[in-house]
N, C-alpha and C positions, 0 to 999 in steps of 0.2 A: 577557631577561625573557619569561616564558611568558604567553601570553594565552589565555584560554578563551572560546570563543564557543558559545553554545547557540542553536540555531535549531529552530523547530517548523514543519513544513509538512504540511498535510493537504488540499491542493487547495481548501480553504476555511479561513477563520479558525478556529482551534481555541480554544475557550473552556475554562476549567477544567471538568473532568467526569471521569466514570469511564471509564478506558481499559483495553482488553485488549491485551496484547502478543501477537503471533502466536507460536505454539509448535507444533511438529510434533505432530500427533495431537489437538490441542485444537480442538474445533469450537464454533462459535457455537450458541447456543440462542435461542429466541424471547424469553426473559426478558432477553437482552442488549439488545434493541431497546426503549429506555426513553423515547424522545422522544414527547411527546404530539402533536407536529406531524405531520400526515399530509397531504402534498401529493398530491392525487389528480388532477392535471391530465391525466394519461395513464391511461386505464382499464386498461392492461396493468401498471401499476406497483402492486404489492401491498406492497412493502417497500422501504426505502432503507438501504443500508449506508454509513455515513460512516467511511471508512478512509483510510489513507495512511501517513505515516511521520514520525518525529522523528529529528533527528540532532544530534550535538554534535561540535565540533572543538576540539582542543587543538593549538596551534601556537606558534611562536616568531617574534620579529621577525628572527631570524637565518635567512636563506633556506636554509641547509644543515642546519638542525636537523630532526629527525624530526617528523612530524605524525601525529596520531591522529584518525581520523574514525570515529565510531560511529553506526550507524543501527539503528532498530528499527521494525517494522511495527506500526501501532496501529489499533484499532477504537474509535471514540468512541460509547459507549452512549447518551449524552445527546443525540446528534444523529442517531441511527439510529432509524427508526420502522417500524411495520408496520400493515397494515389487519387488525385482529384477526378480522374476519369472513371473510377470504379466505386466511389463511395455512395452509400445510401443509408437510410435510417436504420436498417437491420444491422449493418456493419457497425454503425455508431453505438447501437445497443451492446454489441459484443465488446467494443472498446470500453464502454461505460462499466461493464462487468469487471474488466481488469482493474479499474479504479476502485470498484466496490470490493473486490477481493483484497486489495491493499488495506482498505478500511476494516474489513473483517479481521485481518491479521493484526492490525493495530489494536483492535479490541481484545484480541487474544493476548497481546503483550500486556495491555492494561490490567487484564484479569490476573495474569500470572504475577505481575508486579504487586498488585494489591494483595494477593494471597501469600506472597513469599518475601516481600521486601518492605520492612517497616522502619528500618533505621539504616544509618550509614554503614554499619558493620554487615548487615544483610546484603546491602548493595555490593560491598567489596567482595563478599563470598559468593553471591548467587547471580548477580546481574548478567555477567558474561555468558554463563551456561544457558540461562533462560533466553537471552537474546539470540545466541547462536542456534539454539534448537528451533525457536519459532521462525527465525529468518530462513533457515533451511527448509522448514515446512512450507513457508510462503513461496520460495523459489520453486519447489517441487509442485505445489498446487498450480501456480501460474503456467508451468510447462505442461502439466496434465490437462489443464483447461484448454489450452490451444491445441494440443495433440488430439484430445477426445472430441473437440468440436470442429476440428480441422479449420481452425481460425474463424469459426462461426459458420462454416459452410454446411456442417451437419446440423440441420435445424432441430432435429429431435434431441440430440445431445445438448445443443445450446439451450433448449427449453428446460431440460433436466438441471443443467447448471444454474440457469436463471432462478429456478425455484429453490434449489439448494442454497445458493448464495443469499437469497432473500430470507430464507428461514434461519440460517446461521446468524445473519446480521440482527434479526429480530431476537434470537436466543441470547445474544450478547448486547442487547440494547442498553442495559444498565452500565456498560463500559464505553458508551458513546461519549465523545467530548462534550463538556458542558456548553 
């Protein structure tokens, strides 16, 4: 008997709303940031990008049966906000990189799954550990990115991250969604 599991993960609870799926060459625009909520506790924060991923799993109770894991990178418009008085193209690029980082880590998930999970038994034994490890790395990377760039205010560090993110995405291009 085949069982299908659908899981949604976005580093925060995802409520129904407009989502954008990451695609090569498609860039965010300020109109995508639709939340009226604007948390300005930190004066360096001009916008917030709510992004992450969704995944679905199709597996069997037979441990030798194949398993299918699909992941996609998502941006939630209804939870992403901007300070309309302070936005500019440079800040939009910083926010785009948050979305690109989510795609980078989805590619890392796909790579780890491809290398370690070939059947339902592998899924049962390995998925949770792989998922937790990469999700933790993702959270740490996003925090470091904002800290190191001072939310995009440090232009030198921002340029370093822009190059590193682009390079890593390219290195994992074979794990991009079809």
